[in-house]
C-alpha positions in Angstrom: -10.1 -13.8 -48.1 -6.6 -13.1 -46.7 -4.4 -15.8 -45.3 -4.8 -14.1 -41.9 -8.6 -14.4 -42.1 -8.5 -18.1 -42.9 -5.8 -19.0 -40.4 -6.8 -21.8 -38.0 -6.2 -21.3 -34.3 -6.3 -24.0 -31.6 -7.9 -23.1 -28.3 -7.3 -25.4 -25.3 -10.0 -25.4 -22.7 -9.3 -26.0 -19.0 -10.4 -29.6 -19.2 -7.9 -30.3 -22.0 -10.5 -30.3 -24.8 -9.6 -28.3 -27.9 -11.5 -26.0 -30.2 -10.3 -25.3 -33.8 -11.5 -21.8 -34.9 -10.7 -19.3 -37.6 -8.6 -16.3 -36.6 -11.0 -13.4 -35.9 -13.7 -15.6 -34.4 -15.5 -13.8 -31.6 -15.1 -15.4 -28.1 -18.9 -15.3 -27.7 -19.1 -17.9 -30.5 -16.6 -20.2 -28.8 -18.4 -19.9 -25.4 -21.7 -20.6 -27.1 -20.3 -23.8 -28.5 -19.5 -24.9 -24.9 -23.0 -24.0 -23.7 -25.7 -21.3 -23.8 -25.9 -21.2 -20.0 -22.2 -20.5 -19.8 -22.6 -17.8 -22.4 -25.2 -16.0 -20.3 -22.9 -16.1 -17.3 -19.7 -15.1 -19.1 -18.2 -11.8 -18.2 -15.1 -12.2 -20.4 -12.6 -14.7 -21.5 -8.9 -15.3 -20.9 -6.7 -16.2 -23.9 -3.1 -17.2 -22.9 -3.5 -15.3 -19.7 -4.8 -12.1 -21.3 -8.3 -11.0 -20.5 -10.5 -9.9 -23.4 -14.2 -9.4 -23.7 -16.7 -11.5 -25.8 -16.7 -8.9 -28.6 -13.0 -8.8 -29.3 -11.8 -11.1 -32.1 -9.5 -13.9 -31.1 -6.1 -13.4 -32.8 -4.0 -16.1 -31.2 -4.4 -19.7 -30.1 -3.6 -21.2 -26.7 -5.2 -21.6 -23.3 -8.8 -20.5 -23.3 -10.8 -19.9 -20.2 -14.2 -18.3 -19.6 -14.5 -15.8 -16.8 -17.7 -15.6 -14.7 -18.4 -13.2 -11.9 -16.7 -15.7 -9.5 -13.3 -15.0 -11.1 -11.2 -12.2 -9.6 -10.3 -10.8 -13.0 -14.0 -10.4 -13.9 -14.4 -7.5 -11.4 -11.9 -5.4 -13.3 -14.1 -5.9 -16.4 -17.2 -4.9 -14.6 -15.5 -1.8 -13.1 -14.1 -0.7 -16.5 -17.6 -1.0 -17.9 -18.9 1.1 -14.9 -16.5 3.8 -15.9 -17.9 3.7 -19.4 -21.4 4.0 -18.1 -20.4 6.9 -15.9 -19.1 8.7 -19.0 -22.3 7.9 -20.8 -24.3 9.5 -17.9 -22.1 12.5 -17.7 -22.3 13.2 -21.4 -26.1 12.9 -21.3 -26.4 15.5 -18.6 -23.3 17.6 -19.5 -22.8 17.4 -23.3 -20.0 20.0 -23.0 -17.8 17.7 -20.9 -14.8 16.5 -22.8 -13.8 12.9 -22.0 -10.4 11.6 -20.9 -9.7 8.1 -19.6 -11.8 5.7 -17.5 -9.8 2.7 -16.2 -10.6 0.2 -13.4 -8.4 0.5 -10.4 -7.8 -1.6 -7.3 -10.7 -0.3 -5.3 -13.1 0.6 -8.2 -12.8 2.9 -11.2 -12.6 6.5 -12.2 -13.2 8.7 -15.3 -11.6 12.1 -16.1 -13.5 14.9 -17.6 -12.6 18.4 -18.8 -15.2 20.9 -17.6 -15.3 24.6 -16.8 -16.6 24.2 -13.3 -15.6 21.5 -10.8 -18.3 18.8 -10.1 -20.2 19.1 -6.8 -21.5 16.3 -4.5 -24.9 17.1 -5.9 -23.6 16.5 -9.4 -22.4 13.1 -8.4 -25.8 12.2 -7.0 -27.4 13.2 -10.3 -24.8 11.3 -12.4 -25.3 8.2 -10.3 -29.1 8.3 -10.8 -28.5 8.7 -14.5 -26.1 5.7 -14.5 -28.9 3.6 -13.0 -31.1 4.6 -16.0 -28.4 3.6 -18.5 -28.0 0.3 -16.7 -31.7 -0.4 -16.9 -31.8 0.4 -20.6 -29.6 -2.6 -21.2 -27.5 -1.1 -23.9 -25.2 -3.7 -25.5 -21.5 -2.8 -25.6 -20.8 -2.7 -29.3 -17.2 -3.0 -30.3 -16.0 -1.6 -33.7 -12.5 -1.6 -35.1 -11.9 1.5 -37.2 -9.1 3.1 -39.1 -7.3 6.3 -37.9 -9.3 8.6 -40.2 -12.6 7.3 -39.0 -11.6 7.6 -35.3 -10.4 11.2 -35.9 -13.8 12.1 -37.3 -15.7 10.4 -34.5 -13.7 12.2 -31.8 -13.3 15.6 -33.5 -14.9 17.3 -30.5 -12.8 15.5 -27.9 -9.2 16.8 -28.0 -8.1 14.5 -25.2 -9.1 11.4 -27.2 -7.5 12.8 -30.3 -4.2 13.3 -28.4 -4.4 9.7 -27.3 -5.2 8.6 -30.8 -2.1 10.3 -32.2 0.1 8.2 -29.9 -1.1 4.9 -31.2 1.3 3.0 -33.4 0.7 2.4 -37.1 0.0 -1.3 -36.5 -2.1 -0.9 -33.4 -5.7 -1.9 -33.5 -8.0 1.1 -33.0 -11.3 0.2 -31.4 -14.4 2.0 -30.1 -17.2 0.9 -27.8 -20.7 2.2 -28.0 -23.5 1.9 -25.6 -26.7 3.7 -26.8 -25.7 7.1 -28.1 -22.3 7.3 -26.3 -19.1 6.2 -28.1 -15.6 5.9 -26.6 -12.1 5.3 -27.9 -11.3 2.2 -25.8 -9.5 -1.1 -25.9 -12.0 -2.8 -23.5 -12.7 -5.2 -22.1 -16.4 -4.7 -21.3 -19.3 -6.8 -20.1 -21.9 -7.8 -22.5 -24.4 -5.0 -21.8 -25.0 -2.2 -19.3 -27.5 -4.2 -17.3 -24.6 -6.1 -15.7 -24.0 -2.9 -13.7 -26.3 -3.3 -10.7 -24.4 -2.6 -7.5 -22.2 0.6 -7.7 -21.6 3.9 -6.0 -19.9 7.1 -7.0 -17.6 8.1 -4.2 -16.0 11.5 -4.7 -14.4 13.8 -7.1 -10.9 15.3 -7.3 -8.7 17.4 -9.5 -6.2 15.5 -11.7 -3.8 16.9 -14.2 -4.1 15.5 -17.7 -1.6 12.7 -18.1 -0.4 13.4 -14.6 1.6 16.4 -15.9 1.3 19.5 -13.7 2.0 21.7 -16.7 -1.2 20.4 -18.4 -4.8 21.3 -17.8 -6.6 20.2 -14.6 -9.4 17.7 -15.2 -12.2 16.6 -12.9 -11.8 12.9 -11.9 -14.9 11.1 -10.6 -14.1 8.0 -8.5 -16.6 5.1 -8.0 -16.7 1.5 -7.2 -18.8 -1.5 -8.4 -19.4 -5.1 -7.4 -21.3 -8.0 -8.7 -23.1 -8.5 -5.4 -25.0 -6.1 -3.2 -23.5 -7.3 0.1 -20.0 -6.9 -1.3 -20.7 -3.3 -2.2 -22.2 -2.6 1.2 -19.1 -4.2 2.9 -16.8 -2.0 0.8 -18.8 1.1 1.6 -18.6 0.2 5.3 -14.9 -0.2 5.0 -14.6 3.3 3.5 -16.5 4.8 6.4 -14.4 2.9 8.8 -11.3 4.1 7.0 -12.5 7.7 7.4 -13.0 7.1 11.1 -9.4 5.8 11.4 -7.8 8.4 9.1 -4.3 8.8 10.6 -4.2 12.4 9.6 -7.2 13.1 11.9 -6.2 10.8 14.7 -2.6 12.0 14.5 -3.8 15.5 15.4 -6.4 14.3 18.0 -3.9 12.1 19.8 -1.2 14.8 19.6 1.3 12.6 17.6 2.5 14.8 14.7 2.0 18.0 12.8 2.8 19.4 9.3 3.8 22.9 8.5 3.9 24.6 5.0 7.5 25.7 5.8 8.6 22.1 5.3 6.1 20.3 3.1 6.1 16.5 3.3 8.2 16.4 6.5 6.4 15.6 9.7 7.0 17.3 13.1 6.8 14.7 15.8 5.3 15.8 19.1 6.7 14.3 22.4 4.0 11.7 22.3 4.6 10.9 18.6 8.4 10.8 19.2 7.8 8.3 22.0 5.8 6.1 19.6 8.4 6.5 16.8 11.3 5.7 19.1 9.5 2.7 20.6 9.0 1.3 17.2 12.6 1.8 16.1 13.8 0.3 19.4 11.7 -2.8 18.7 13.3 -3.2 15.2 16.8 -2.6 16.7 16.2 -5.2 19.3 15.1 -7.8 16.8 18.2 -7.0 14.7 20.8 -6.8 17.5 22.2 -10.3 17.0 22.4 -10.8 13.3 22.7 -7.3 11.8 25.3 -4.5 12.0 23.8 -1.0 12.4 25.8 1.9 10.9 25.2 5.6 10.2 26.2 7.2 7.0 26.2 10.7 5.5 23.1 12.3 4.0 24.7 14.2 1.1 26.7 12.6 -1.7 28.3 13.7 -5.0 26.8 13.2 -8.4 29.5 10.7 -9.1 28.2 8.2 -6.6 24.7 8.4 -8.0 26.1 7.9 -11.5 28.0 4.8 -10.3 24.9 3.3 -8.6 22.6 4.1 -11.6 20.3 6.4 -9.7 21.4 9.6 -11.5 20.2 8.2 -14.8 17.1 6.3 -13.6 15.9 8.1 -10.5 17.2 11.7 -10.7 13.7 13.3 -11.0 12.9 11.9 -7.5 16.1 13.3 -5.9 16.7 16.6 -4.1 19.7 18.0 -6.0 22.1 20.4 -4.4 23.8 23.3 -6.3 27.6 23.5 -5.9 28.7 27.0 -5.3 31.9 26.6 -7.2 30.7 24.9 -10.3 27.1 26.3 -10.2 25.9 22.9 -11.2 23.8 20.3 -9.4 26.8 18.1 -8.4 25.3 16.6 -5.2 22.1 15.1 -3.9 20.5 14.3 -0.6 20.2 10.5 -0.4 16.9 9.0 -1.4 18.0 5.5 -0.2 20.9 3.9 1.7 22.1 1.4 -0.9 25.2 3.2 -2.3 26.4 4.2 1.2 26.3 0.6 2.3 28.2 -0.5 -0.8 30.8 2.1 0.0 31.2 0.8 3.5 31.3 -2.9 2.5 34.2 -2.0 0.1 36.3 -0.4 2.8 37.7 -3.7 4.0 38.5 -7.1 2.6 36.0 -9.9 3.3 36.3 -13.7 3.5 33.7 -16.1 2.3 33.5 -17.2 6.0 32.2 -13.8 7.0 29.2 -13.8 4.7 26.4 -13.0 4.9 27.1 -9.4 6.1 24.0 -7.5 7.0 24.2 -3.7 7.3 21.2 -1.8 8.6 20.6 2.0 8.8 17.8 4.2 10.1 19.1 7.5 8.6 16.8 10.2 7.3 16.1 10.0 3.5 14.6 12.5 1.1 12.6 12.0 -2.1 11.3 14.8 -4.2 7.6 13.8 -4.4 5.2 16.1 -6.2 3.5 18.4 -3.8 0.1 17.2 -5.0 1.0 13.6 -4.2 1.8 14.4 -0.5 -0.6 12.8 1.9 -0.1 12.7 5.6 2.5 10.2 6.7 1.8 7.8 3.8 3.4 10.0 1.1 6.2 12.3 2.4 9.4 13.8 1.3 11.4 13.1 4.4 11.4 9.7 6.0 13.5 6.9 7.4 13.5 3.2 6.5 14.5 0.1 8.5 16.8 -0.4 5.6 19.2 -3.4 5.3 21.6 -4.6 2.7 23.0 -8.1 2.8 26.2 -9.1 1.1 26.4 -12.8 0.5 27.6 -15.7 -1.7 25.3 -17.0 -4.5 25.0 -20.4 -2.7 23.5 -18.6 0.3 20.6 -16.9 -1.5 18.0 -19.5 -0.7 18.8 -19.7 3.0 19.0 -15.9 3.3 15.7 -15.3 1.6 14.1 -17.8 4.0 15.8 -16.1 7.0 14.7 -12.6 5.9 11.1 -13.8 5.0 10.7 -15.3 8.5 12.1 -12.1 10.0 9.6 -9.9 8.1 6.5 -12.1 8.7 7.3 -12.4 12.4 7.6 -8.7 12.6 4.2 -8.2 11.1 2.7 -10.9 13.4 3.6 -8.8 16.4 1.1 -6.1 15.2 -1.6 -8.6 14.2 -0.9 -8.0 10.5 -0.9 -10.7 7.8 0.9 -10.5 4.5 0.6 -11.8 0.9 3.7 -12.2 -1.2 4.3 -11.0 -4.7 7.2 -11.7 -7.1 8.1 -8.8 -9.3 10.1 -9.2 -12.5 12.2 -6.9 -14.7 10.7 -3.5 -15.5 11.0 -1.7 -18.8 13.4 0.9 -17.4 16.3 -1.0 -15.9 20.1 -1.5 -15.8 22.0 -4.6 -16.7 21.6 -7.0 -19.6 19.0 -9.8 -20.1 21.5 -12.4 -19.0 21.9 -10.7 -15.6 18.2 -10.4 -15.2 17.6 -14.1 -16.2 20.1 -15.1 -13.5 18.7 -12.8 -10.8 15.0 -13.8 -11.5 15.8 -17.5 -11.6 17.7 -17.3 -8.3 15.1 -15.3 -6.4 12.2 -17.3 -7.8 13.9 -20.5 -6.8 14.6 -19.2 -3.3 11.0 -18.0 -2.9 9.5 -21.3 -4.1 11.8 -23.2 -1.8 10.0 -21.6 1.2 6.7 -23.1 0.1 4.9 -19.8 0.6 2.3 -19.0 -2.0 2.9 -15.9 -4.1 1.5 -13.8 -6.9 3.4 -12.8 -10.0 3.8 -9.0 -10.8 5.4 -8.9 -14.2 7.5 -5.7 -14.9 7.2 -4.4 -11.4 10.8 -5.1 -10.2 13.3 -2.5 -9.1 15.4 -1.0 -11.9 18.4 -3.1 -10.6 16.8 -6.4 -9.8 13.7 -8.6 -9.2 12.0 -8.4 -5.8 9.6 -10.1 -3.4 7.0 -7.6 -2.1 5.0 -8.1 1.1 1.4 -6.8 0.8 0.1 -6.4 4.4 -3.6 -6.6 5.2 -4.8 -4.4 8.1 -7.7 -4.9 10.6 -10.3 -3.6 8.1 -9.1 -5.6 5.1 -7.0 -3.0 3.3 -3.8 -4.1 1.6 -0.6 -2.0 2.0 2.7 -2.7 0.2 5.4 -2.7 2.9 8.4 -5.0 3.1 10.6 -6.1 0.2 13.4 -8.5 -0.6 15.3 -7.5 -3.7 18.1 -9.4 -5.4 20.8 -7.3 -7.0 23.6 -8.5 -9.3 24.3 -5.1 -10.7 25.6 -3.2 -7.6 28.5 -5.6 -6.9 29.7 -5.0 -10.5 29.3 -1.3 -10.4 31.0 -0.9 -7.1 33.6 -3.7 -7.8 32.7 -5.4 -4.5 34.4 -8.7 -3.7 35.2 -11.3 -1.1 38.0 -13.9 -0.9 36.7 -17.4 -1.6 37.7 -20.8 -0.3 40.0 -21.0 -3.3 41.8 -17.8 -2.1 40.6 -16.0 -5.3 38.4 -12.8 -5.5 34.7 -13.4 -6.1 31.7 -11.1 -6.6 29.1 -11.2 -3.8 25.4 -10.8 -4.4 23.4 -8.0 -2.7 20.0 -8.3 -1.2 18.1 -5.1 -0.4 15.6 -5.6 2.5 13.1 -3.3 4.2 10.5 -4.4 6.7 8.3 -1.4 7.5 8.8 0.3 4.2 9.3 3.7 5.8 8.8 4.3 9.5 6.5 7.2 8.8 4.2 5.2 6.5 4.2 2.2 8.8 3.2 4.4 11.7 0.3 5.8 9.6 -0.8 2.2 8.9 -0.5 1.3 12.6 -2.6 4.3 13.6 -5.3 3.2 11.2 -4.9 -0.5 11.9 -5.4 0.1 15.7 -7.7 3.1 15.2 -5.3 5.0 17.5 -5.8 2.4 20.3 -2.2 1.1 20.4 -1.2 -2.0 22.3 0.2 -1.1 25.7 3.8 -1.7 24.8 3.5 0.7 21.9 1.2 3.4 23.4 2.9 6.7 24.0 1.1 6.9 27.4 0.5 3.5 28.9 -1.1 4.5 32.3 -2.8 7.6 33.5 -3.2 7.9 37.3 -6.3 9.8 38.5 -6.6 10.8 42.2 -10.2 11.6 42.9 -9.4 14.6 45.2 -6.6 17.0 45.9 -5.8 15.3 49.2 -4.9 12.1 47.3 -2.5 13.8 44.9 0.6 12.8 46.9 -0.5 9.2 46.7 -1.0 9.6 43.0 2.6 11.0 42.6 4.0 8.0 44.5 2.1 5.5 42.3 3.3 7.3 39.1 6.9 7.1 40.5 6.5 3.3 41.1 5.1 2.8 37.6 8.0 4.8 36.0 10.6 2.9 38.1 9.3 -0.2 36.4 9.9 1.4 33.0 6.3 2.2 32.3 5.1 5.4 30.6 2.8 6.8 33.3 1.4 10.3 33.9 -0.6 12.0 36.7 -3.8 13.8 36.0 -4.5 15.8 39.1 -6.3 18.7 37.4 -9.2 20.2 39.3 -11.7 19.0 36.7 -14.3 16.4 37.7 -13.3 12.7 37.8 -15.7 11.9 34.9 -14.2 14.7 32.8 -10.7 13.4 33.4 -11.7 9.8 32.6 -13.4 11.0 29.4 -10.2 12.8 28.4 -8.2 9.6 29.0 -10.6 7.7 26.8 -10.4 10.2 24.0 -6.6 10.0 24.2 -7.0 6.2 24.0 -4.8 5.5 27.1 -4.7 1.7 27.6 -5.1 1.9 31.4 -6.4 4.4 33.9 -5.7 3.9 37.6 -8.2 5.7 39.8 -7.2 6.4 43.4 -9.9 6.9 46.1 -9.4 7.2 49.8 -9.9 3.4 50.4 -7.4 2.6 47.6 -4.8 5.0 49.0 -5.1 3.5 52.5 -4.8 -0.1 51.2 -2.1 0.4 48.5 -4.6 -0.4 45.8 -5.8 1.2 42.6 -9.1 1.0 40.7 -8.2 0.0 37.2 -10.2 0.9 34.2 -9.2 -0.9 31.0 -9.5 0.9 27.6 -12.5 -0.3 25.6 -14.3 -2.0 28.5 -16.6 0.8 29.5 -17.2 1.5 33.2 -15.9 -1.9 34.3 -13.1 -1.7 36.8 -11.2 -3.8 39.2 -9.5 -3.1 42.5 -5.9 -4.5 42.6 -2.7 -3.9 44.6 -0.4 -1.5 42.9 2.4 -4.1 42.8 0.2 -6.6 41.0 -1.0 -3.9 38.6 2.6 -3.0 37.8 3.6 -6.7 37.3 0.7 -7.2 35.0 1.6 -4.2 32.8 5.3 -5.1 32.7 4.4 -8.6 31.6 2.1 -7.2 28.9 4.7 -4.8 27.7 7.5 -7.4 27.6 5.4 -9.9 25.8 4.1 -7.2 23.4 0.5 -8.3 23.9 -1.9 -6.9 21.3 -4.6 -6.0 23.8 -4.9 -4.9 27.4 -5.2 -7.8 29.9 -7.5 -8.0 32.9 -9.2 -10.4 35.2 -13.0 -10.8 34.8 -14.0 -7.3 35.8 -17.5 -6.7 37.2 -19.4 -3.7 35.9 -18.6 -0.6 38.0 -22.3 -0.2 38.9 -22.3 -3.7 40.4 -18.8 -4.1 41.7 -16.4 -2.2 43.8 -15.9 1.5 43.3 -13.1 3.8 44.0 -14.1 5.2 47.4 -14.0 8.9 48.4 
């Protein structure tokens, strides 16, 4: 035996007990030593924070924990196994299909296949039925570690696997997993056998370039999801259906908010209604920032030299729209993809004292990023957008207070829309600028500031910006979906690159620190989220059309005009629908456009200065109120930014008062 084979490893269990095992021991043996019942329930194990299955040899000592289906990480293992079972089913029915990758993802799993003809919905039904058979056959997942030559022989008919194999390092462990007749080149982890897969669903298929490279072949990607419990799967499928109903691309067209044209891909055209929505949102952000922030406007086009100075030219150029210089015939300029360098330039225009800091500059300028055409998706992935973008210049001793201030600002903003957020702390990525000492300093400072707030957070290793660590805000909408929106990023690199300074109390020059802050992410994406969060039924203060006035006959149109004028005089967005269509038709149209309030005027209402108010979402119920009281109610609702229309206890229209002809 080799020294490695006889090396002893110490595993520390959650209760502090220790197990001394040989290197190469299977986790299943360790779990069995704890208890047979636990072994039957075990999905995988975690060794020093790394998840591995029960079939992968233990190669290092440290903290050892058993994962059951109650553990959040266990779901990833189940879904990765589901992808493997999907590939098993496809190869049974379509032996010609060449296999790519099959990872777990946030909402489920997928697997890529190379086939001559795209898969159909009927194919997915057949594959799902076959997956159920594979699960019932209870094939164990058998792991084998092989050398490169053996792996090449086993996957000689799968060029996609051979390509991946060629990229593995000389010292990297090459492993395969087999369930029944199907074998896959895979690192794992997997559940113990296929019978663990009980509650799953194949969702849809889509084209996907091999390795995400548009120059490579197009594969067929099958998406699916899996859960340990039936009710969790059903809840997820319900959420998917609800998301389809709320799709902002569909609602945006139905509610006449925005359009896209092939002449300007990835850039929305905002309609008058959509522009009202957009401007109302921007005005809200501006109002909240009026006291403590300085709004500026900066150019959209900058020279290559600026982007080299900021580091974007080397780290971000493929995402930038480059502009050809007529004189040099080179790409010497670019449309700005973010506001950071322009704010740095502006800060450097004048001298600053330590007493002035923090300085907060905010900009709503248009930005451009060169997203791949295949990645564009409604308002959530665009090429032209605007951010509620802020950069704070401050002293190091102000970091903790500023992070607390910005965090309260961001969370308060989300609360206005009924959104909640979870925080994530992201550390240095592989591609970055600055040395390790700078990153150590930045990460320590931001982590300390975050922990000082007392707010719980999740660690996202390697997911920081290329210039600094960050706190990300994952917002949960009304149907439980998470969206990454706001961010607070600490940057020690920019002040050095732009030679920024302030005069300290000692009358000497000092480097400030920069915090990058965004709240909405991009205004376009945030509006998409709001459309889906509210299913297009915006709160009154945000709705493009707040009130629609409906006279029930032509002779009452003048009264309708006067009521609309009164509403507009109070700053409300009101319109008159005096079309010759029936009242029921016009009411239905207002409901489809999700107008918060409709004010119906009959003869009796006109004579008494009243309106019959119908509140969105409350069916045929209505109440008769004086116009002045109605306006006061709406103004109060608008100014308080209430989340839902208010009303008194309104009797059903069939039982209560009606608008009178």
